[in-house]
DSSP file (Angstrom, degrees, kcal/mol; ACC not computed):
  #  RESIDUE AA STRUCTURE BP1 BP2  ACC     N-H-->O    O-->H-N    N-H-->O    O-->H-N    TCO  KAPPA ALPHA  PHI   PSI    X-CA   Y-CA   Z-CA
    1    1 A M     >        0   0    0      0, 0.0     4,-2.0     0, 0.0     5,-0.2   0.000 360.0 360.0 360.0 -30.8  135.6  114.7   34.8
    2    2 A G  H  >  +     0   0    0      1,-0.2     4,-2.0     2,-0.2     5,-0.1   0.874 360.0  51.1 -63.8 -38.3  136.6  111.6   32.9
    3    3 A Q  H  > S+     0   0    0      2,-0.2     4,-2.4     1,-0.2    -1,-0.2   0.909 108.7  51.1 -66.1 -41.8  138.2  110.1   36.0
    4    4 A A  H  > S+     0   0    0      1,-0.2     4,-2.4     2,-0.2    -2,-0.2   0.911 110.3  49.3 -62.5 -41.8  135.2  110.7   38.2
    5    5 A A  H  X S+     0   0    0     -4,-2.0     4,-2.4     1,-0.2    -1,-0.2   0.889 110.3  51.1 -64.8 -38.4  132.9  109.0   35.6
    6    6 A A  H  X S+     0   0    0     -4,-2.0     4,-2.1     2,-0.2    -2,-0.2   0.906 110.7  48.4 -65.2 -41.0  135.3  106.0   35.4
    7    7 A V  H  X S+     0   0    0     -4,-2.4     4,-2.4     2,-0.2    -2,-0.2   0.922 112.5  47.9 -65.0 -44.3  135.2  105.6   39.2
    8    8 A I  H  X S+     0   0    0     -4,-2.4     4,-2.2     1,-0.2    -2,-0.2   0.900 110.6  52.2 -63.6 -40.5  131.4  105.8   39.3
    9    9 A D  H  X S+     0   0    0     -4,-2.4     4,-0.8     1,-0.2    -1,-0.2   0.900 110.0  49.0 -62.1 -40.6  131.2  103.3   36.5
   10   10 A Q  H >< S+     0   0    0     -4,-2.1     3,-0.7     1,-0.2    -2,-0.2   0.913 110.4  50.6 -64.0 -42.3  133.5  100.9   38.4
   11   11 A V  H >< S+     0   0    0     -4,-2.4     3,-1.5     1,-0.2    -2,-0.2   0.883 105.1  56.6 -64.1 -38.8  131.4  101.3   41.5
   12   12 A L  H 3< S+     0   0    0     -4,-2.2    -1,-0.2     1,-0.3    -2,-0.2   0.742 106.9  50.4 -66.1 -22.0  128.1  100.6   39.7
   13   13 A H  T << S+     0   0    0     -4,-0.8    -1,-0.3    -3,-0.7     2,-0.2   0.293  86.9 108.7-100.5   9.7  129.6   97.2   38.5
   14   14 A L    <   -     0   0    0     -3,-1.5     2,-0.1    -4,-0.1    -3,-0.0  -0.575  67.8-123.8 -83.7 149.1  130.7   96.0   41.9
   15   15 A T     >  -     0   0    0     -2,-0.2     4,-2.2     1,-0.1     5,-0.2  -0.385  31.0-103.6 -79.3 168.8  128.9   93.2   43.7
   16   16 A K  H  > S+     0   0    0      1,-0.2     4,-2.4     2,-0.2     5,-0.2   0.900 123.2  51.6 -60.8 -40.6  127.5   93.8   47.2
   17   17 A M  H  > S+     0   0    0      1,-0.2     4,-2.5     2,-0.2    -1,-0.2   0.893 109.2  50.1 -65.2 -39.2  130.4   91.8   48.7
   18   18 A Q  H  > S+     0   0    0      2,-0.2     4,-2.4     1,-0.2    -1,-0.2   0.880 109.9  51.6 -65.7 -37.2  132.9   93.9   46.8
   19   19 A C  H  X S+     0   0    0     -4,-2.2     4,-2.6     2,-0.2    -2,-0.2   0.929 111.1  46.4 -64.3 -44.8  131.2   97.1   48.0
   20   20 A L  H  X S+     0   0    0     -4,-2.4     4,-2.5     2,-0.2    -2,-0.2   0.899 112.4  50.6 -65.1 -39.3  131.4   95.9   51.6
   21   21 A A  H  X S+     0   0    0     -4,-2.5     4,-2.6     2,-0.2    -1,-0.2   0.902 110.6  50.1 -63.9 -39.6  135.0   94.9   51.2
   22   22 A Y  H  X S+     0   0    0     -4,-2.4     4,-2.9     2,-0.2    -2,-0.2   0.920 110.3  49.4 -64.4 -43.1  135.8   98.4   49.8
   23   23 A L  H  X S+     0   0    0     -4,-2.6     4,-2.6     2,-0.2     5,-0.2   0.928 112.2  48.1 -61.3 -44.3  134.0  100.1   52.7
   24   24 A Y  H  X S+     0   0    0     -4,-2.5     4,-2.3     1,-0.2    -2,-0.2   0.922 113.7  47.2 -61.6 -44.1  136.0   98.0   55.1
   25   25 A W  H  X S+     0   0    0     -4,-2.6     4,-1.2     2,-0.2    -2,-0.2   0.908 112.5  49.7 -63.8 -42.6  139.3   98.7   53.3
   26   26 A T  H  < S+     0   0    0     -4,-2.9     4,-0.4     2,-0.2     3,-0.4   0.919 112.1  46.6 -64.6 -44.6  138.5  102.4   53.1
   27   27 A I  H >< S+     0   0    0     -4,-2.6     3,-1.1     1,-0.2    -1,-0.2   0.905 112.6  50.8 -65.2 -39.8  137.6  102.7   56.8
   28   28 A G  H 3< S+     0   0    0     -4,-2.3    -1,-0.2     1,-0.2    -2,-0.2   0.715 103.7  60.8 -69.0 -19.8  140.8  100.8   57.7
   29   29 A A  T 3< S+     0   0    0     -4,-1.2    -1,-0.2    -3,-0.4    -2,-0.2   0.531  77.9 114.8 -86.3  -5.8  142.9  103.0   55.6
   30   30 A M  S <  S-     0   0    0     -3,-1.1    -3,-0.0    -4,-0.4    -4,-0.0  -0.279  74.9-103.9 -63.8 151.8  142.0  106.2   57.5
   31   31 A Y        -     0   0    0      1,-0.1    -1,-0.1   103,-0.1    -2,-0.1  -0.457  35.4-109.1 -76.2 146.7  144.9  107.8   59.4
   32   32 A P        -     0   0    0      0, 0.0    -1,-0.1     0, 0.0     4,-0.0  -0.319  44.3 -87.6 -69.3 160.0  145.2  107.4   63.1
   33   33 A I        -     0   0    0      1,-0.1     3,-0.3     2,-0.0    27,-0.0  -0.540  51.9-122.4 -67.4 125.4  144.5  110.3   65.4
   34   34 A P  S    S+     0   0    0      0, 0.0    -1,-0.1     0, 0.0    94,-0.0  -0.292  84.9  22.1 -70.6 157.4  147.8  112.2   65.7
   35   35 A D  S    S-     0   0    0      1,-0.2     2,-0.2    23,-0.1    23,-0.1   0.932  80.9-157.4  56.0  55.4  149.4  112.9   69.1
   36   36 A F        -     0   0    0     -3,-0.3     2,-0.3    21,-0.2    -1,-0.2  -0.418  10.4-170.7 -62.9 131.0  147.6  110.1   71.0
   37   37 A K        -     0   0    0     -2,-0.2    -1,-0.0     1,-0.0    20,-0.0  -0.875  38.5 -81.5-117.1 155.9  147.5  110.8   74.7
   38   38 A R        -     0   0    0     -2,-0.3    16,-0.0     1,-0.0    -1,-0.0  -0.316  51.6-171.3 -58.5 134.1  146.5  108.3   77.3
   39   39 A S        -     0   0    0     -3,-0.0     2,-0.1    15,-0.0    -1,-0.0  -0.891  35.4 -83.2-124.1 157.7  142.7  108.1   77.6
   40   40 A P        -     0   0    0      0, 0.0     2,-0.3     0, 0.0     0, 0.0  -0.399  45.2-156.2 -62.8 129.9  140.6  106.3   80.1
   41   41 A V        -     0   0    0     -2,-0.1     9,-0.1     1,-0.1     4,-0.0  -0.758  42.2 -70.0-103.4 154.5  140.1  102.7   79.1
   42   42 A D    >   -     0   0    0     -2,-0.3     3,-1.6     1,-0.2    -1,-0.1  -0.162  41.6-147.6 -45.9 118.4  137.2  100.7   80.3
   43   43 A P  T 3  S+     0   0    0      0, 0.0    -1,-0.2     0, 0.0     7,-0.1   0.678  93.7  65.2 -67.8 -15.8  137.8  100.1   84.1
   44   44 A L  T 3  S+     0   0    0      2,-0.1    -2,-0.1     3,-0.0     2,-0.0   0.600  82.3 103.2 -82.0  -9.9  136.1   96.7   83.9
   45   45 A L  S <  S-     0   0    0     -3,-1.6    -4,-0.0     1,-0.1     5,-0.0  -0.328  90.0 -91.5 -69.2 153.1  138.8   95.4   81.7
   46   46 A D     >  -     0   0    0      1,-0.1     4,-2.5    48,-0.1     3,-0.3  -0.432  37.2-124.8 -56.8 134.8  141.5   93.1   83.0
   47   47 A P  H  > S+     0   0    0      0, 0.0     4,-2.0     0, 0.0    -1,-0.1   0.847 111.0  53.1 -57.5 -34.6  144.4   95.4   84.1
   48   48 A H  H  > S+     0   0    0      2,-0.2     4,-1.9     1,-0.2     5,-0.1   0.908 109.8  47.5 -67.6 -40.1  146.9   93.5   81.9
   49   49 A S  H  > S+     0   0    0     -3,-0.3     4,-2.4     1,-0.2    -1,-0.2   0.899 109.5  54.2 -65.1 -40.3  144.6   94.0   78.9
   50   50 A R  H  X S+     0   0    0     -4,-2.5     4,-2.5     1,-0.2    -1,-0.2   0.898 107.2  51.0 -60.3 -40.9  144.3   97.7   79.7
   51   51 A D  H  X S+     0   0    0     -4,-2.0     4,-2.6     2,-0.2    -1,-0.2   0.905 109.8  49.5 -63.9 -41.2  148.1   98.0   79.7
   52   52 A V  H  X S+     0   0    0     -4,-1.9     4,-2.4     2,-0.2    -2,-0.2   0.914 111.8  48.7 -64.6 -42.4  148.3   96.3   76.3
   53   53 A I  H  X S+     0   0    0     -4,-2.4     4,-2.1     2,-0.2    -2,-0.2   0.932 113.8  45.8 -63.0 -46.3  145.6   98.6   74.9
   54   54 A E  H  X S+     0   0    0     -4,-2.5     4,-2.4     2,-0.2    -2,-0.2   0.910 112.8  49.8 -65.1 -41.9  147.3  101.8   76.3
   55   55 A A  H  X S+     0   0    0     -4,-2.6     4,-2.0     2,-0.2    -1,-0.2   0.916 110.7  49.5 -64.2 -43.1  150.8  100.7   75.1
   56   56 A A  H  X>S+     0   0    0     -4,-2.4     5,-2.4     1,-0.2     4,-0.7   0.901 111.5  50.4 -62.3 -39.6  149.6  100.0   71.6
   57   57 A G  H  <5S+     0   0    0     -4,-2.1     3,-0.4     3,-0.2    -2,-0.2   0.900 108.6  51.2 -64.4 -40.9  147.8  103.4   71.6
   58   58 A L  H  <5S+     0   0    0     -4,-2.4    -1,-0.2     1,-0.2    -2,-0.2   0.870 115.0  42.1 -65.0 -35.9  151.0  105.2   72.7
   59   59 A L  H  <5S-     0   0    0     -4,-2.0    -1,-0.2    -5,-0.2    -2,-0.2   0.549 109.4-128.3 -85.0  -7.3  153.0  103.5   70.0
   60   60 A E  T  <5 +     0   0    0     -4,-0.7     2,-0.3    -3,-0.4    -3,-0.2   0.912  69.3 115.4  57.8  47.5  150.1  104.1   67.5
   61   61 A I  S   <S-     0   0    0     -5,-2.4    -1,-0.2    -6,-0.1    -2,-0.1  -0.856  71.1 -90.8-132.5 169.7  150.1  100.4   66.4
   62   62 A S     >  -     0   0    0     -2,-0.3     4,-2.0     1,-0.1     5,-0.1  -0.388  32.4-115.7 -78.5 161.5  147.5   97.7   66.7
   63   63 A E  H  > S+     0   0    0      1,-0.2     4,-2.3     2,-0.2     5,-0.2   0.857 118.0  57.0 -63.7 -34.5  147.4   95.3   69.7
   64   64 A F  H  > S+     0   0    0      2,-0.2     4,-2.2     1,-0.2    -1,-0.2   0.925 107.3  47.1 -61.4 -45.3  148.1   92.5   67.2
   65   65 A N  H  > S+     0   0    0      2,-0.2     4,-2.4     1,-0.2    -2,-0.2   0.858 109.4  54.2 -66.5 -34.6  151.3   94.3   66.1
   66   66 A L  H  X S+     0   0    0     -4,-2.0     4,-2.6     2,-0.2    -1,-0.2   0.915 109.3  48.3 -63.8 -41.3  152.3   94.9   69.7
   67   67 A M  H  X S+     0   0    0     -4,-2.3     4,-2.8     2,-0.2    -2,-0.2   0.896 110.2  51.6 -65.2 -38.8  151.9   91.2   70.4
   68   68 A A  H  X S+     0   0    0     -4,-2.2     4,-2.2     2,-0.2    11,-0.3   0.916 112.1  46.5 -63.0 -41.9  154.0   90.4   67.4
   69   69 A M  H  X S+     0   0    0     -4,-2.4     4,-2.3     2,-0.2    -2,-0.2   0.910 113.3  48.8 -65.3 -42.5  156.7   92.8   68.6
   70   70 A A  H  X S+     0   0    0     -4,-2.6     4,-2.5     2,-0.2     5,-0.2   0.899 110.6  50.7 -65.7 -40.9  156.6   91.4   72.1
   71   71 A Y  H  X S+     0   0    0     -4,-2.8     4,-3.0     2,-0.2     6,-0.4   0.933 111.6  47.8 -61.3 -46.3  156.8   87.8   70.8
   72   72 A H  H  X S+     0   0    0     -4,-2.2     4,-1.5     1,-0.2    -2,-0.2   0.897 114.0  47.0 -62.5 -40.8  159.8   88.7   68.7
   73   73 A E  H  < S+     0   0    0     -4,-2.3    -1,-0.2     2,-0.2    -2,-0.2   0.883 117.8  41.3 -69.6 -37.8  161.5   90.4   71.6
   74   74 A W  H  < S+     0   0    0     -4,-2.5    -2,-0.2    -5,-0.2    -3,-0.2   0.927 126.4  30.1 -76.9 -46.0  160.8   87.6   74.1
   75   75 A Y  H  < S-     0   0    0     -4,-3.0    -3,-0.2     2,-0.3    -2,-0.2   0.578  99.7-125.8 -94.4 -10.4  161.6   84.6   71.9
   76   76 A G  S  < S+     0   0    0     -4,-1.5    -4,-0.2    -5,-0.4    -3,-0.1   0.612  82.5  74.9  78.3  10.9  164.2   86.1   69.6
   77   77 A R  S    S-     0   0    0     -6,-0.4    -2,-0.3    -5,-0.1    -1,-0.2  -0.990  87.7 -99.0-150.0 150.1  162.4   85.2   66.4
   78   78 A P        -     0   0    0      0, 0.0     2,-0.3     0, 0.0    -9,-0.1  -0.417  38.7-123.1 -70.4 147.1  159.3   86.5   64.6
   79   79 A A        -     0   0    0    -11,-0.3     2,-0.1    -2,-0.1    -7,-0.1  -0.635  20.4-123.0 -87.3 145.8  156.1   84.6   65.1
   80   80 A D     >  -     0   0    0     -2,-0.3     4,-2.3     1,-0.1     5,-0.2  -0.427  32.3-101.5 -80.8 167.3  154.2   83.2   62.2
   81   81 A Q  H  > S+     0   0    0      1,-0.2     4,-2.4     2,-0.2     5,-0.2   0.880 120.1  52.1 -57.0 -43.4  150.6   84.3   61.7
   82   82 A K  H  > S+     0   0    0      1,-0.2     4,-1.6     2,-0.2    -1,-0.2   0.895 109.5  49.3 -64.3 -41.2  149.2   81.0   63.1
   83   83 A T  H  > S+     0   0    0      2,-0.2     4,-1.1     1,-0.2    -1,-0.2   0.933 112.3  47.7 -64.0 -46.4  151.2   81.3   66.3
   84   84 A L  H >X S+     0   0    0     -4,-2.3     4,-3.1     1,-0.2     3,-0.6   0.908 109.5  52.8 -62.8 -41.2  150.2   84.9   66.9
   85   85 A E  H 3X S+     0   0    0     -4,-2.4     4,-2.3     1,-0.2    -1,-0.2   0.846 100.9  62.0 -63.8 -32.0  146.5   84.1   66.3
   86   86 A R  H 3< S+     0   0    0     -4,-1.6    -1,-0.2     1,-0.2    -2,-0.2   0.847 116.2  31.4 -61.9 -33.0  146.7   81.3   68.8
   87   87 A Y  H <X S+     0   0    0     -4,-1.1     4,-1.1    -3,-0.6    -2,-0.2   0.814 120.2  51.3 -89.8 -35.5  147.6   83.9   71.5
   88   88 A F  H  X S+     0   0    0     -4,-3.1     4,-2.5     1,-0.2     5,-0.2   0.887 100.3  59.9 -76.0 -39.2  145.6   86.9   70.1
   89   89 A C  H  X S+     0   0    0     -4,-2.3     4,-1.2     1,-0.2    -1,-0.2   0.932 107.1  44.8 -58.8 -49.7  142.2   85.3   69.6
   90   90 A P  H  4>S+     0   0    0      0, 0.0     5,-2.6     0, 0.0     3,-0.4   0.895 112.5  54.3 -61.1 -35.6  141.7   84.4   73.3
   91   91 A Y  H ><5S+     0   0    0     -4,-1.1     3,-1.6     1,-0.2    -2,-0.2   0.912 105.4  52.3 -62.0 -42.1  142.9   87.8   74.2
   92   92 A M  H 3<5S+     0   0    0     -4,-2.5    -1,-0.2     1,-0.3    -3,-0.1   0.745 107.8  53.3 -67.4 -22.1  140.3   89.5   71.9
   93   93 A F  T 3<5S-     0   0    0     -4,-1.2    -1,-0.3    -3,-0.4    -2,-0.2   0.126 133.8 -80.1-102.5  21.6  137.6   87.4   73.6
   94   94 A G  T < 5S+     0   0    0     -3,-1.6    -3,-0.2     1,-0.3    -2,-0.1   0.316  86.4 128.5 108.8  -8.6  138.5   88.5   77.1
   95   95 A S      < -     0   0    0     -5,-2.6    -1,-0.3    -6,-0.2   -49,-0.0  -0.460  67.5 -97.4 -75.1 153.8  141.4   86.4   78.3
   96   96 A P        -     0   0    0      0, 0.0    -1,-0.1     0, 0.0     3,-0.1  -0.324  46.1 -99.5 -65.6 155.2  144.4   88.2   79.7
   97   97 A P        -     0   0    0      0, 0.0    -9,-0.1     0, 0.0   -48,-0.1  -0.283  48.4 -83.5 -70.3 161.6  147.3   88.8   77.3
   98   98 A P    >>  -     0   0    0      0, 0.0     4,-2.1     0, 0.0     3,-0.6  -0.277  41.9-111.8 -61.0 154.5  150.3   86.5   77.3
   99   99 A F  H 3> S+     0   0    0      1,-0.2     4,-2.4     2,-0.2     5,-0.1   0.853 116.6  54.4 -59.8 -36.0  152.9   87.4   79.9
  100  100 A W  H 3> S+     0   0    0      2,-0.2     4,-1.6     1,-0.2    -1,-0.2   0.825 108.0  49.5 -70.9 -29.9  155.5   88.6   77.3
  101  101 A A  H <> S+     0   0    0     -3,-0.6     4,-2.2     2,-0.2    -1,-0.2   0.890 112.5  47.5 -72.1 -39.7  153.0   91.0   75.7
  102  102 A H  H  X S+     0   0    0     -4,-2.1     4,-2.8     2,-0.2    -2,-0.2   0.882 108.2  55.7 -67.8 -36.5  152.1   92.4   79.1
  103  103 A R  H  X S+     0   0    0     -4,-2.4     4,-1.9    -5,-0.2    -1,-0.2   0.929 110.6  44.2 -61.3 -45.0  155.8   92.7   79.9
  104  104 A L  H  X S+     0   0    0     -4,-1.6     4,-2.3     2,-0.2    -1,-0.2   0.900 112.2  53.1 -66.5 -39.6  156.4   94.8   76.8
  105  105 A A  H  X S+     0   0    0     -4,-2.2     4,-2.5     1,-0.2    -2,-0.2   0.917 108.6  49.7 -61.2 -43.1  153.3   96.9   77.5
  106  106 A K  H  X S+     0   0    0     -4,-2.8     4,-2.7     1,-0.2    -1,-0.2   0.898 109.3  52.4 -62.7 -39.4  154.5   97.7   81.0
  107  107 A E  H  X S+     0   0    0     -4,-1.9     4,-2.3     2,-0.2    -1,-0.2   0.921 110.2  47.7 -61.8 -43.6  157.9   98.7   79.6
  108  108 A V  H  X S+     0   0    0     -4,-2.3     4,-2.1     2,-0.2    -2,-0.2   0.926 113.4  47.6 -62.4 -45.2  156.2  101.1   77.2
  109  109 A L  H  X S+     0   0    0     -4,-2.5     4,-2.4     1,-0.2    -2,-0.2   0.888 111.6  50.0 -65.8 -39.3  154.0  102.6   79.9
  110  110 A E  H  X S+     0   0    0     -4,-2.7     4,-1.8     2,-0.2    -1,-0.2   0.910 110.5  49.6 -66.0 -41.3  157.0  103.0   82.3
  111  111 A L  H  <>S+     0   0    0     -4,-2.3     5,-3.0    -5,-0.2     6,-0.7   0.892 111.6  49.8 -63.3 -38.3  159.0  104.8   79.6
  112  112 A D  H ><5S+     0   0    0     -4,-2.1     3,-1.1     4,-0.2    -2,-0.2   0.912 107.5  53.3 -66.5 -41.5  156.0  107.0   78.9
  113  113 A D  H 3<5S+     0   0    0     -4,-2.4    -1,-0.2     1,-0.3    -2,-0.2   0.867 111.9  45.6 -60.2 -36.4  155.6  107.8   82.6
  114  114 A R  T 3<5S-     0   0    0     -4,-1.8    -1,-0.3    -5,-0.1    -2,-0.2   0.518 114.9-118.0 -84.0  -4.8  159.3  108.9   82.7
  115  115 A G  T < 5S+     0   0    0     -3,-1.1    -3,-0.2    -4,-0.5    -2,-0.1   0.734  86.8 110.7  75.3  22.7  159.0  110.9   79.5
  116  116 A E      < +     0   0    0     -5,-3.0     2,-0.5    -6,-0.2    -4,-0.2   0.201  34.1 133.1-113.3  14.0  161.5  108.7   77.8
  117  117 A L        +     0   0    0     -6,-0.7     2,-0.5    -5,-0.1     3,-0.1  -0.554  26.6 176.3 -75.0 118.6  159.3  106.9   75.3
  118  118 A L    >>  -     0   0    0     -2,-0.5     3,-1.6     1,-0.1     4,-0.5  -0.982  23.1-154.6-120.6 117.3  160.8  106.8   71.8
  119  119 A A  G >4>S+     0   0    0     -2,-0.5     5,-2.2     1,-0.3     3,-1.3   0.820  93.8  66.7 -60.8 -28.8  158.8  104.9   69.3
  120  120 A S  G >45S+     0   0    0      1,-0.3     3,-1.6     3,-0.2    -1,-0.3   0.777  87.9  66.8 -65.2 -24.6  162.0  104.4   67.3
  121  121 A R  G <45S+     0   0    0     -3,-1.6    -1,-0.3     1,-0.3    -2,-0.2   0.812 106.0  42.9 -63.2 -28.2  163.3  102.2   70.2
  122  122 A F  G <<5S-     0   0    0     -3,-1.3    -1,-0.3    -4,-0.5    -2,-0.2   0.186 121.2-110.2-100.9  14.8  160.6   99.7   69.2
  123  123 A A  T < 5S+     0   0    0     -3,-1.6     2,-0.5     1,-0.2    -3,-0.2   0.843  76.2 135.8  57.9  36.8  161.2  100.2   65.5
  124  124 A V      < -     0   0    0     -5,-2.2    -1,-0.2    -6,-0.1    -2,-0.2  -0.968  43.7-153.9-115.9 123.1  157.9  102.0   65.1
  125  125 A N        -     0   0    0     -2,-0.5     3,-0.1    -3,-0.1   -66,-0.0  -0.829  23.7-118.7 -95.4 129.8  157.8  105.1   63.0
  126  126 A P        -     0   0    0      0, 0.0     3,-0.1     0, 0.0   -66,-0.1  -0.329  38.0 -97.1 -64.6 149.5  155.1  107.6   63.9
  127  127 A P        -     0   0    0      0, 0.0     3,-0.1     0, 0.0     2,-0.0  -0.318  43.9-104.3 -65.4 150.2  152.6  108.3   61.2
  128  128 A R        -     0   0    0      1,-0.1     2,-0.1    -3,-0.1     3,-0.1  -0.339  42.1 -93.2 -71.9 157.8  153.2  111.4   59.1
  129  129 A K        -     0   0    0      1,-0.1    -1,-0.1    -3,-0.1     2,-0.1  -0.457  44.6-107.6 -71.2 142.0  151.1  114.4   59.7
  130  130 A A        -     0   0    0     -2,-0.1     2,-0.2    -3,-0.1    -1,-0.1  -0.408  39.1-171.1 -69.2 144.7  148.1  114.7   57.5
  131  131 A N     >  -     0   0    0     -2,-0.1     4,-2.1    -3,-0.1     5,-0.2  -0.610  43.0 -82.1-124.0-172.3  148.2  117.4   54.8
  132  132 A R  H  > S+     0   0    0      1,-0.2     4,-2.8     2,-0.2     5,-0.2   0.866 127.1  56.2 -64.4 -36.0  145.7  118.9   52.4
  133  133 A K  H  > S+     0   0    0      1,-0.2     4,-2.4     2,-0.2    -1,-0.2   0.909 108.4  48.3 -61.7 -40.9  146.1  116.0   49.9
  134  134 A D  H  > S+     0   0    0      2,-0.2     4,-2.7     1,-0.2    -2,-0.2   0.901 111.1  50.3 -64.6 -41.4  145.2  113.6   52.7
  135  135 A L  H  X S+     0   0    0     -4,-2.1     4,-2.5     2,-0.2    -2,-0.2   0.922 111.2  48.2 -63.1 -44.2  142.2  115.6   53.6
  136  136 A F  H  X S+     0   0    0     -4,-2.8     4,-2.5     1,-0.2    -2,-0.2   0.911 112.2  49.9 -61.7 -42.2  141.0  115.7   50.0
  137  137 A S  H  X S+     0   0    0     -4,-2.4     4,-2.5    -5,-0.2    -2,-0.2   0.914 111.0  48.9 -62.9 -43.6  141.6  112.0   49.8
  138  138 A A  H  X S+     0   0    0     -4,-2.7     4,-2.4     2,-0.2    -2,-0.2   0.915 112.0  48.2 -63.7 -43.3  139.6  111.3   52.9
  139  139 A V  H  X S+     0   0    0     -4,-2.5     4,-2.5     1,-0.2    -1,-0.2   0.911 112.0  50.2 -64.2 -41.5  136.7  113.5   51.8
  140  140 A T  H  X S+     0   0    0     -4,-2.5     4,-2.4     1,-0.2    -2,-0.2   0.914 110.9  49.0 -62.2 -43.1  136.7  111.8   48.4
  141  141 A Q  H  X S+     0   0    0     -4,-2.5     4,-2.5     2,-0.2    -2,-0.2   0.894 110.9  50.1 -64.5 -40.0  136.6  108.4   50.1
  142  142 A I  H  X S+     0   0    0     -4,-2.4     4,-2.3     2,-0.2    -1,-0.2   0.921 111.0  48.8 -64.2 -43.3  133.8  109.4   52.3
  143  143 A M  H  X S+     0   0    0     -4,-2.5     4,-2.0     1,-0.2    -2,-0.2   0.909 111.8  49.3 -63.4 -40.5  131.8  110.7   49.4
  144  144 A L  H  X S+     0   0    0     -4,-2.4     4,-2.6     1,-0.2    -1,-0.2   0.885 109.1  52.7 -65.9 -38.4  132.4  107.5   47.5
  145  145 A M  H  X S+     0   0    0     -4,-2.5     4,-2.9     2,-0.2     5,-0.2   0.902 107.5  52.1 -62.7 -40.2  131.3  105.4   50.5
  146  146 A I  H  X S+     0   0    0     -4,-2.3     4,-2.4     2,-0.2    -2,-0.2   0.912 110.5  48.2 -62.2 -42.1  128.1  107.4   50.7
  147  147 A V  H  X S+     0   0    0     -4,-2.0     4,-2.5     2,-0.2    -2,-0.2   0.934 113.1  47.6 -62.8 -45.9  127.5  106.6   47.0
  148  148 A V  H  X S+     0   0    0     -4,-2.6     4,-2.4     2,-0.2    -2,-0.2   0.929 113.3  46.8 -63.2 -46.2  128.2  102.9   47.5
  149  149 A V  H  X S+     0   0    0     -4,-2.9     4,-2.6     2,-0.2     5,-0.2   0.905 111.7  52.0 -63.2 -41.0  126.0  102.7   50.6
  150  150 A T  H  X S+     0   0    0     -4,-2.4     4,-2.6    -5,-0.2    -1,-0.2   0.922 110.6  48.1 -60.3 -44.1  123.2  104.6   48.7
  151  151 A L  H  X S+     0   0    0     -4,-2.5     4,-2.1     2,-0.2    -2,-0.2   0.883 110.1  52.5 -65.0 -37.6  123.5  102.1   45.9
  152  152 A L  H  X S+     0   0    0     -4,-2.4     4,-1.1     2,-0.2    -2,-0.2   0.937 113.8  42.2 -62.5 -46.2  123.4   99.2   48.2
  153  153 A F  H  X S+     0   0    0     -4,-2.6     4,-0.9     1,-0.2    -2,-0.2   0.862 112.7  53.6 -69.6 -35.0  120.2  100.4   49.9
  154  154 A Y  H  < S+     0   0    0     -4,-2.6     3,-0.5    -5,-0.2    -1,-0.2   0.880 107.0  52.6 -65.0 -36.5  118.7  101.4   46.6
  155  155 A D  H  < S+     0   0    0     -4,-2.1    -1,-0.2     1,-0.2    -2,-0.2   0.789 104.1  57.6 -68.8 -27.8  119.3   97.8   45.3
  156  156 A M  H  <        0   0    0     -4,-1.1    -1,-0.2     1,-0.2    -2,-0.2   0.742 360.0 360.0 -75.6 -23.0  117.5   96.4   48.4
  157  157 A L     <        0   0    0     -4,-0.9    -1,-0.2    -3,-0.5    -2,-0.1   0.492 360.0 360.0 -72.3 360.0  114.3   98.3   47.6
């Protein structure tokens, strides 16, 4: 009971910005859905963008990480944050992905079509399966988010 009281006391002393940052962090920390299968992607998207989205989903990584991997594979060196953002930002606002990102995405999709896709080939380890401890942690985080949001709205009244 002492730990719960300490957590609640910490939450009560957070600023609104800290609460929002905590909510963002908590939501981002959730586990990905296991056993991703290809799902229909928006048909109005550029086909190259659709390929990047599907490939990232199959590898269970973000599109940003897929671009970082593609850049490293194409240029033979890792990209710094600024370089990647120069390519990623236009992509996020509707421009087609760079050719090297699309090339890697096509390779991933072709390997998946042939049933030969191994995430380890791309140095990506699949996330571990969720267990009861993870479920308890997720439920606790959700309950804490509800408390934080309630406090935020209560403070606005």
